[in-house]
C-alpha positions, 0 to 999 in steps of 0.5 A: 597731271593737270588739265586746263579747259580751253575756251575753244570748245571741245578741246582741253589742255593736259600737262603730263610728265613723260620720258624725255628720250621717248618723247624725242624719239616720237617727235623724230618719227612723227617729223618724218611724215609731218605728224603732230603729238596731239594727233598721236595722243588723240589716236592712242586715247581713241584706241584705248577707249574703243578697246575697253568698249569692245571688251564684254561682261566681267572683263569690262567691269574689272577693267573699269574698276581698275581704271577708277582705282587708278584715277582715285590714286592719281587724284590723291597723289595730285592733292599732296 
């Protein structure tokens, strides 16, 4: 995954690798009502962040620990 900060303020560009068939299916379904992939990803990320914020106590700490570990692993892989 790579991230590029845009000159347009609060938006950034993120390049990710995803399943081709899944992407085609999502585009087809989004096309039914004129939706955009960026809107879908933003909604998913928002739900993800909110769900973590709602979890309390030890569950939240463990989830944050796991996320931090995954981020470290991703950074290590990206550097290779």
